[in-house]
C-alpha positions, 0 to 999 in steps of 0.5 A: 095238137095245133098249139103243140100240146100232146093230149091223150086220146082215148076214143077212136075219134081222138085217135083219128085226129091224132093220125090226121095231125101226124099225117099232115106233119109227116106227109106235108110239112116235113116233106116241104122242109126236107125237099132238097129241090127247094134249097132256099129258105124262101122257097120252103117258106113259099111252099109252106105258105101255099099249104097254109093257104090251101088248108085255110081256104079249102078245108072246113072244121065244124065245131058244134056245141049242144046241150041236148045229146039227142040233137047232137046225135042227129047233127052227127047223123047229117054232118060226119067226118066224110061229108057223106050220108052215114051208112046204116051201120054208122046210123045204128052206132050213133043210135046205140050210143045215144041210148046208152048216154047215161051208162058211160061204161056200157057206152064205151064198150059199145063204141069199141064194139061198133068201131071193130065191126064197122072197120071189119065191114069196111075191110070186107068191102075193100076186097 
């Protein structure tokens, strides 16, 4: 995505990455480029450079390669997309997906089911 490609996302995590990228482009980059209060190219460039600096200095992307799936799931249990300890539901999701590792079709179905249930629980907590 960063290099201008449009990969096809099949998993929920892929969709979240695409949503994050689209949000960055729409809510940050496009707003700077379309800001009429910053009429000069220099003002827009400075704003984009400030955004870039903030992303580089204040954000972290963690890329972990592991050949041991159980180790990868343990790392996921500690390092997740919110930087907080996983909920019990997310821990169960991770454990379930690990158990289904050699059964790709069932793992995909279980992942979809967990995503649906955990999303539903998050909505209930919001009320």
